[in-house]
N, C-alpha and C positions, 0 to 999 in steps of 0.2 A: 465363428469358429467351422460352422458347416458349411461355408462357402470355402475356407481353406480348406478341408478336407476333400471335397469335389476337386481340386484342381489335382490330385493325386493321380484322376485319370486321365491328364492330359498332356503330362510327359512324364517318362519313365525315371529320370532325375528328379522329378516332382514328387515322386510317390511316398516317399516320407516329410517332408517338406513339413508338415504341420506339426508332427512329433517334437519339434523345438518350439513352439509356440512359445512365447513369455508371458500371453496372457489370455488366462481362461477364464469365459463367460458362459455359467449354466442359467437360463432363464427360462422356468416352465412356460410362462405366458406365450412368450412371443416365439417358443419353440414346442408348445405342446406335442405337435408329431413325433418329436424325438424320444417321448417319457411312455408311450403307448404299445411298446413291443410286448409281445405275447411271454408268458413266463419267465417274465424278471421283475424285480423291483424297481423299473423305470429308473428315477432318477440318478438311483444309488448304482443302479449299472452302468448306466452312461459313463460317470462321473471315474468310477472304478477303470472303466475300460480306457480312457482318455491318460489318466495316471499310471497306468500299468503300461502304458506305449510313451510316455513322454520319455525330453532328453533336454538335459540341459535346466538352467534357473526357471522358476514361474516366480513373475514378478507383480503379476495381478490376478488374483483370484476372486470371482463373482458367482455367489450359489442364492440367485431369488426365486420367490413366489414357489418355495417348495417346504414341503412336509416330511421330514424324515421320518424312516421306520425306526432305526436301529441307531442308538444313541453312540456306540461303537464306529460306526461308518466315518460321522463327522469326527471325531477323536483320530482315526487313524490318519484323515486329507489333512485334518492340521498339522501333524507330525512331520509327515509328508513335505507340509508346504511350510514349514519351519528348518527344515532341512535343505531345500531349494530357494533360501531367498527372496521371500515372499514378502513384498514391501507394501502392496495396496492388497486389502482383504476386504470385499463385503459379506455379508450374511444376511438373507433377507427369509424370515420363516412365514411362511404362507397362510399361517391362521391367525384371527386377530386374539391377542391375550386379555383379556377382560383380568385377569388376577393371576399371582405368581405362581399357583399351579398349572398354569397353562405356558408360561414362559421354556424355551427350550435352553437348559442351563448348558453354557460351553464347556467341556473339557478344560482341567487347569493347564494342558498344554499351550494353552494359547499365548499364557506368557513367555514362552520360549521361543515368539515371532520377535526375536530381538533387531531384526533389520525393519520392522514397519515404519511405513511413513503415514499411512492412509488407513482408517479405521472406520467402518461403517456396522453399525449393527442394528437390526429388525427386530423386535420381539424374542431378543436373545438376555438369559440372563448371564450374569458375569461370575466365575468362578473365583474360589479363593484362591489368593495369591501363591507361588511357589515361595518355598523359604529362601530361596537363593534369585528370588525376582528383586530386579533393582529399578524397574520401570520401561517403559518403551523411552527410549534414549533418542531415538530419530523421528517420531512419530510428530505429523506435523498436521493433521487433521483428525478429529476425533468426533462421529456423530452417531449417536444413541437416539432410537425412538424405541419406544416401548414403556415397560412400568418396572423400574430399576430394585432388583432385591435386595441390595443392600447401599443406602445411601453414605456410609461412612468408608464404605468399597471405592464408591465414585468418587469421593470427594479424593483418597487416597490416590485414583489411577491418575486424575486430573494433575495432581501436583507433583507425580510422579514423572511425567511427560516433560522436560527441561523446553523442549523448544517447539511446544505445542503452540500453532499460531490460530486454527480455526477450531470453534467448538460450538455444536449444535447438538441440543438436548430438547427433545420433545418429549416429554414423560406424563404418564396420568396414571389416576388411583393412586396417589400419595395421598397420605394420612396423617394430621399432625406435626408435618416437617414446620418446626419452628423456625431452623436456619439452614443454610447451604451457601457453603464457601467455595469460593474459587481461587486457587492458586495459583499463576498463569505467568510468569513475567514477560514472555514473548508472545501472548494472545492479541491477537490483534481485531478478531471477527467474533462475535458471540451471539448466540442466538437460543432463547431459552421459551418454551413453550409448554404450558399446563401448570398443574396444580402445585404452586410454590411458597413458603410463606417469606421470611426476610432472606433478602439475598446480599451477600457478602463480597467485594472482590478485592482478594489480598495480593498486592503489588500486582496491579496489570498496567504498567505506566504508558504502552505503546498501542492501548485499545484504540482501532479509527472507528469501527463499526457495532454499535448494539442493538440489539430486537429483542425486547421482552414481549411476549405473548402471552396473558395472563388469563386462565379460565377458570378462576377461582375469587370468590370474597376471601381467604385465606392470605391471601398478597397484601404484606403490609409495608413494607422498604425494600429500597437498592440503595445500597451502604458500599463506599468504598474504603479500605484500610491501607494505610503507608506508614512503614516504621510506628507500627503500632497506636497509630492514630485513626480515628474513625470519621469519616465524614460522607452526610448525607446525599447520593450522588448528584440526585436532582436538586439540591439546593446549593450545592459547590462543584459545576461542572469546570472550576479550571484546575482542579487536581489531575482532570485528563485532558492535559493538552492539545494530545494528539486525536484525540476525538473529533471525527467529522459527520456523523449520522448516528443519530439515536431515534428508537421509535419505542414507543410505550402502548401497547393496546390491549382494550380486556372491558367488556362493560362491569365489570367488579371492581375497579381499583377504587380504593378509600383514599 
């Protein structure tokens, strides 16, 4: 984006070309000089400046390695993105969360981004769903990193993404999680890393790749459920006829 703005000085006709960019990336690490302006709130000022000048749809929005000062900023931005056709949304909080109190909980307006195809969250907590929420009907890829604030909410989110093909969950800090269910009929790629108990895959007939990286001695089993019958995945892989790659790693497997 920085290079795109610089082209405005090359030609009069190019002066405002950058305001039509459909992909906006704000990365504090790679563009640290952008956030050191005096008498501003750094990243918040820069994002507001770009969004106020922007014209047309925004298909991709990435906000990486940031620690926002005001909750209302993110709420305003997501409202704006939802009205402008956002499809790929990446939000990475700059601080490492060791407990739920450190999570930056997303505003409920996130559920209104109905055109999302890719969603990646790092150290962000999921908000409670809106009454009219019907799921992300177009979501193809979901990546969540951090400590989920509500496992039931996470299961419902996955279950309401009918065309989900790629799921990456890298979680930590979960206590006493007996069972985690995944319902995703179109799921092809699954990566789970963290402290998990029993995992049940419900109606996942087209899985091509599975990777389990367990970091806890609480991990007990992986099961596959099809039409009400539960199979032990590691004992009966024939239930997943499309599977091409299976990886299970961890020092504490029982």
